[in-house]
C-alpha positions as CSV (number, residue, x, y, z in Angstrom):
1,X,100.7,99.2,142.3
2,X,102.7,96.0,141.8
3,X,106.4,95.9,141.4
4,X,106.0,95.0,137.7
5,X,103.6,97.9,137.2
6,X,106.0,100.3,138.9
7,X,108.9,99.1,136.7
8,X,106.8,99.5,133.5
9,X,105.6,103.0,134.6
10,X,109.2,104.1,135.2
11,X,110.1,102.9,131.7
12,X,107.4,105.0,130.2
13,X,108.4,108.0,132.2
14,X,111.8,107.8,130.6
15,X,110.0,108.7,127.4
16,X,108.9,112.0,129.0
17,X,105.4,111.2,130.1
18,X,106.0,111.9,133.8
19,X,108.2,114.4,135.5
20,X,110.9,113.0,137.8
21,X,111.0,114.4,141.3
22,X,114.7,113.9,142.0
23,X,118.0,112.4,140.7
24,X,120.6,110.7,142.9
25,X,123.7,108.7,142.4
26,X,123.3,105.0,143.0
27,X,125.8,102.2,143.8
28,X,126.5,101.6,140.1
29,X,129.2,103.6,138.5
30,X,127.9,106.0,135.9
31,X,124.3,105.1,136.5
32,X,121.6,107.4,137.8
33,X,118.5,106.5,139.8
34,X,115.3,108.5,139.4
35,X,112.5,108.8,141.8
36,X,108.9,109.0,140.5
37,X,106.5,109.5,143.3
38,X,108.5,107.0,145.5
39,X,109.4,104.6,142.7
40,X,113.1,104.0,142.4
41,X,114.6,103.3,139.0
42,X,117.6,103.8,136.9
43,X,117.8,105.7,133.6
44,X,119.0,103.7,130.7
45,X,119.9,106.9,128.8
46,X,122.4,107.7,131.5
47,X,124.1,104.3,131.5
48,X,127.6,104.3,130.0
49,X,127.6,102.8,126.5
50,X,130.6,100.5,125.9
51,X,131.9,99.0,122.6
52,X,133.0,95.5,121.9
53,X,135.5,95.7,119.1
54,X,135.2,93.0,116.4
55,X,138.1,94.2,114.1
56,X,138.0,95.9,110.7
57,X,136.1,98.8,112.0
58,X,133.2,96.7,113.3
59,X,132.0,97.0,116.8
60,X,129.0,96.3,119.0
61,X,127.6,99.0,121.3
62,X,126.3,97.6,124.6
63,X,125.2,98.6,128.1
64,X,125.3,96.4,131.2
65,X,124.6,96.5,134.9
66,X,126.2,94.1,137.5
67,X,124.3,92.0,139.9
68,X,125.0,89.6,142.7
69,X,122.4,87.0,141.6
70,X,122.4,84.5,138.8
71,X,121.5,84.1,135.9
72,X,122.6,86.9,133.6
73,X,119.7,88.3,131.5
74,X,120.7,89.2,127.9
75,X,118.3,91.0,125.6
76,X,118.7,90.1,121.9
77,X,117.5,92.9,119.6
78,X,115.4,92.4,116.5
79,X,115.2,94.0,113.1
80,X,113.2,97.2,114.0
81,X,114.5,100.1,116.1
82,X,111.9,99.6,118.9
83,X,113.8,96.5,119.9
84,X,117.1,98.4,120.3
85,X,118.7,98.9,123.7
86,X,117.3,102.4,124.0
87,X,113.7,101.2,123.6
88,X,111.0,100.9,126.3
89,X,111.2,97.1,126.5
90,X,114.9,97.2,127.1
91,X,114.4,99.9,129.8
92,X,111.8,97.7,131.5
93,X,114.2,94.7,131.6
94,X,117.0,96.9,132.8
95,X,115.0,98.2,135.7
96,X,113.7,94.8,136.7
97,X,117.3,93.4,136.8
98,X,118.5,96.4,138.8
99,X,115.7,95.9,141.3
100,X,116.2,92.2,141.6
101,X,120.0,92.3,141.5
102,X,120.5,90.3,138.3
103,X,123.3,91.1,135.9
104,X,121.9,92.4,132.6
105,X,123.4,93.0,129.2
106,X,121.8,94.6,126.2
107,X,123.3,95.6,122.9
108,X,122.6,96.8,119.3
109,X,123.5,94.8,116.2
110,X,126.2,95.9,113.9
111,X,125.0,98.8,111.7
112,X,121.9,99.4,113.9
113,X,121.2,101.6,116.9
114,X,124.5,102.8,118.5
115,X,126.7,100.1,116.9
116,X,128.9,100.9,113.9
117,X,129.9,98.9,110.9
118,X,129.7,98.9,107.1
119,X,126.1,98.6,106.0
120,X,127.2,97.6,102.5
121,X,128.9,94.5,103.9
122,X,126.9,93.4,106.9
123,X,125.1,90.1,106.6
124,X,122.5,88.3,108.7
125,X,125.3,85.9,109.7
126,X,127.0,88.8,111.3
127,X,124.0,89.4,113.5
128,X,123.9,85.8,114.5
129,X,127.6,86.0,115.4
130,X,127.0,89.3,117.3
131,X,124.5,87.5,119.6
132,X,126.9,84.6,120.3
133,X,129.9,86.9,120.8
134,X,128.1,89.1,123.3
135,X,126.9,86.2,125.4
136,X,130.3,84.5,125.2
137,X,132.5,87.6,125.9
138,X,130.3,89.7,128.2
139,X,128.7,87.1,130.4
140,X,129.6,84.1,132.4
141,X,127.6,81.4,134.1
142,X,123.9,80.6,133.4
143,X,121.9,82.7,131.0
144,X,118.3,83.7,130.3
145,X,117.9,85.1,126.8
146,X,115.1,87.5,126.0
147,X,114.2,88.2,122.4
148,X,111.4,90.1,120.7
149,X,110.4,89.6,117.0
150,X,113.5,88.9,115.0
151,X,115.4,88.9,118.3
152,X,113.3,85.7,119.2
153,X,114.8,84.0,116.1
154,X,118.3,85.1,117.0
155,X,117.8,84.0,120.6
156,X,116.9,80.5,119.4
157,X,120.0,80.4,117.2
158,X,122.1,81.6,120.1
159,X,120.5,79.0,122.4
160,X,121.5,76.2,120.0
161,X,125.1,77.4,120.3
162,X,125.1,77.8,124.1
163,X,122.9,75.0,125.3
164,X,125.1,74.1,128.3
165,X,124.7,77.6,129.8
166,X,121.1,78.2,129.1
167,X,118.7,78.5,132.0
168,X,115.7,79.7,130.0
169,X,114.3,81.6,127.0
170,X,111.6,84.3,127.0
171,X,110.4,85.1,123.5
172,X,107.9,87.7,122.3
173,X,106.3,87.3,118.9
174,X,109.3,85.4,117.7
175,X,109.8,86.1,114.0
176,X,111.4,82.9,112.6
177,X,112.6,82.8,109.0
178,X,111.4,86.4,108.7
179,X,114.0,88.4,106.8
180,X,113.7,87.0,103.2
181,X,109.9,87.3,102.9
182,X,110.1,90.7,104.8
183,X,112.6,91.9,102.2
184,X,110.4,91.0,99.2
185,X,107.2,92.2,100.8
186,X,108.6,95.7,101.5
187,X,110.7,95.9,98.4
188,X,107.5,95.8,96.4
189,X,106.3,98.9,98.3
190,X,109.3,101.1,97.3
191,X,109.4,103.4,94.3
192,X,111.2,102.1,91.1
193,X,114.4,104.0,91.9
194,X,114.8,102.5,95.3
195,X,114.0,99.0,94.0
196,X,116.7,99.4,91.4
197,X,119.3,100.4,94.0
198,X,118.3,97.5,96.2
199,X,118.7,95.1,93.2
200,X,122.2,96.6,92.6
201,X,123.1,95.7,96.2
202,X,122.7,99.1,98.0
203,X,121.4,99.1,101.5
204,X,118.1,100.9,102.2
205,X,116.8,102.0,105.6
206,X,113.1,101.3,105.5
207,X,110.8,103.3,107.8
208,X,108.2,101.0,109.0
209,X,105.4,101.4,111.5
210,X,107.6,99.5,113.9
211,X,110.6,101.8,113.3
212,X,113.5,101.9,111.0
213,X,114.8,98.6,109.6
214,X,117.7,97.6,107.3
215,X,116.6,96.4,103.8
216,X,119.4,94.8,101.8
217,X,119.2,92.0,99.3
218,X,122.4,90.0,100.3
219,X,121.5,90.4,104.0
220,X,118.1,88.9,103.3
221,X,119.4,86.1,101.1
222,X,122.1,85.2,103.7
223,X,119.4,84.8,106.4
224,X,118.0,81.7,104.5
225,X,121.2,79.9,105.7
226,X,119.9,80.2,109.3
227,X,116.2,79.4,108.8
228,X,114.8,76.8,111.2
229,X,112.8,73.8,110.1
230,X,109.9,73.6,112.5
231,X,109.0,70.1,111.2
232,X,112.2,68.9,112.9
233,X,112.9,68.9,116.7
234,X,114.9,71.9,118.0
235,X,117.5,70.7,120.5
236,X,116.6,73.2,123.2
237,X,115.8,71.5,126.6
238,X,115.6,74.5,128.9
239,X,112.3,76.2,130.0
240,X,110.9,78.4,127.3
241,X,108.2,81.1,127.6
242,X,106.6,82.5,124.5
243,X,104.2,85.5,124.4
244,X,102.2,86.3,121.2
245,X,99.4,88.7,120.4
246,X,96.3,87.5,118.6
247,X,96.2,90.8,116.7
248,X,99.8,90.4,115.4
249,X,99.6,91.1,111.6
250,X,103.3,90.7,111.1
251,X,103.9,87.1,112.5
252,X,100.9,84.8,112.8
253,X,100.5,83.3,116.3
254,X,100.2,79.9,114.6
255,X,103.9,80.0,114.1
256,X,104.5,80.2,117.8
257,X,102.2,77.2,118.3
258,X,104.3,75.2,115.9
259,X,107.5,76.4,117.6
260,X,106.2,75.0,120.9
261,X,105.8,71.6,119.3
262,X,109.2,71.7,117.8
263,X,111.2,72.6,120.9
264,X,112.4,69.4,122.7
265,X,111.9,70.8,126.2
266,X,108.7,69.7,127.9
267,X,108.7,73.0,129.9
268,X,107.3,75.3,127.2
269,X,104.5,77.8,127.8
270,X,102.7,79.8,125.1
271,X,100.8,82.9,126.3
272,X,98.3,84.4,123.8
273,X,97.3,88.1,124.3
274,X,93.8,88.6,122.9
275,X,94.1,92.4,122.5
276,X,97.8,92.7,121.6
277,X,99.6,93.2,118.3
278,X,103.2,92.5,117.3
279,X,105.2,95.0,119.3
280,X,103.7,94.0,122.7
281,X,104.6,97.4,124.2
282,X,101.5,98.5,126.0
283,X,101.9,98.8,129.8
284,X,99.9,95.5,130.4
285,X,102.1,93.8,127.7
286,X,105.3,95.0,129.4
287,X,104.0,94.0,132.8
288,X,103.3,90.5,131.5
289,X,106.8,90.2,130.1
290,X,108.3,91.0,133.5
291,X,105.9,88.7,135.3
292,X,106.7,85.9,132.9
293,X,110.5,86.4,133.3
294,X,110.2,86.7,137.1
295,X,108.1,83.5,137.3
296,X,110.6,81.6,135.2
297,X,113.5,82.7,137.4
298,X,111.7,81.8,140.6
299,X,110.7,78.4,139.3
300,X,114.2,77.6,138.1
301,X,116.6,79.1,140.7
302,X,120.4,78.8,140.2
303,X,121.7,76.5,142.9
């Protein structure tokens, strides 16, 4: 079994599919390692959760591990709960970084996951600011940003703000300009009472096949301020890796093809998965994510 397969297996075991043989303390304060048939890993659920205060009752929940190597890996969450820092994909990245001794930071947006905030006031702009604030305040030196779905769009917006520190981007099914059409598409599926409350400005937690997601009119309208024009060049010059499933019914893979053409960097790869959908969470998908990240880091070492 390859390193990447072992890391992916250990992430799945955290969901209760395999029984751990032993728990031991590792070198990281507050972090436990688990052994699954000789496979060492850390358990994300046992990491200490910290809070970055933003003022006025707003805060961002985050988890991090240290590392002696550079760059720092930051995972940018998306709209749906499967992209939160307690998800399988986050666990895989955390385990990879622990094994390879890279610092890693993951977090949840305001009003999602473990982060607090006022759902009646939160806007998409706050989520953009969350991503930039986390990278500015919780990391130093070069960065690789990893983003899935809406997290891919937010990773690109963050990259445009932090170009000088960016070593690379790894994006999975990046959902650019996604929130406004998503809002209208899913609003139409709600019963009349729920649609009326949405129109009056109330937030609604929509349970989707990809997990819970925030549905709110002013949040969706605000996202239009941050939409990217793929007919124009994006001033991103670092290496970029994009993975997209051909069976993705949420975001067409043609958008990722257009994104490749828009990014200024010449070092851009698009990997299409014939049998995968939007979430890219099967064991082979997770293994491909780690292989892609590992290859990017090896090809672009920090000097």
